[in-house]
C-alpha positions in Angstrom: 82.7 124.6 46.9 82.6 123.0 50.4 84.6 123.7 53.6 85.6 121.6 56.6 86.6 123.8 59.6 88.6 122.6 62.5 91.3 124.1 64.8 94.6 122.5 65.9 98.3 122.3 65.4 99.8 121.2 62.1 103.2 120.9 60.5 103.8 122.8 57.2 106.5 121.7 54.8 107.7 121.9 51.2 107.3 118.9 49.0 108.3 118.5 45.4 111.3 118.7 43.1 113.8 121.3 42.0 111.4 122.5 39.4 108.2 122.6 41.4 107.6 122.9 45.2 104.2 122.7 46.8 103.3 123.3 50.5 101.8 120.4 52.4 100.3 120.2 55.8 100.5 117.2 58.1 98.4 116.6 61.2 95.4 114.6 62.5 93.7 118.1 62.6 94.2 118.6 58.9 92.8 115.1 58.2 89.8 115.9 60.4 89.1 119.1 58.4 89.4 117.2 55.2 86.9 114.6 56.4 84.5 117.3 57.5 84.7 118.8 54.0 83.9 115.5 52.5 80.9 115.1 54.8 79.4 118.3 53.5 77.9 116.4 50.6 76.2 113.9 52.9 74.5 116.8 54.9 73.9 119.0 51.8 75.6 122.0 53.4 78.4 124.4 52.3 80.5 123.9 55.4 80.8 121.9 58.6 82.7 122.8 61.7 84.1 120.6 64.5 82.7 120.9 68.0 86.3 121.8 69.1 86.2 124.9 66.9 82.6 125.8 67.9 83.7 125.8 71.6 85.9 128.8 70.8 82.9 130.8 69.7 81.0 133.2 71.8 77.6 132.2 73.0 75.9 134.5 70.5 77.8 132.9 67.6 77.1 129.4 68.9 73.4 130.1 68.8 73.7 130.6 65.0 75.1 127.1 64.7 73.2 123.9 64.8 74.4 120.4 65.5 73.7 118.1 62.6 75.3 115.0 64.0 77.5 113.7 66.7 79.8 111.1 65.3 83.2 110.1 66.9 85.9 110.2 64.3 89.2 108.4 64.8 91.4 111.4 65.7 93.6 111.5 68.8 91.7 112.6 71.9 89.0 114.4 69.8 85.5 113.3 69.1 83.9 116.4 67.6 80.3 117.2 67.1 79.7 118.1 63.5 77.9 121.5 63.2 76.7 123.5 60.3 75.3 127.0 60.0 
């Protein structure tokens, strides 16, 4: 199992029919987390975190992270550095 971790606002809503309703989340932030998750295979890691999220960490926790790639992704006003543990 792989994880893409990012932080930001999202809209949650119910989608479905009378018989079955599922929750869905809409946001460029959700899309970015999904793309980070997909990129885990490329880097052979269990999870990737955006630079935006890593900036919230204390200095001690940041030292436990390593930058694996800086790659601008098409997300509004965000060009995260991909980081992995």
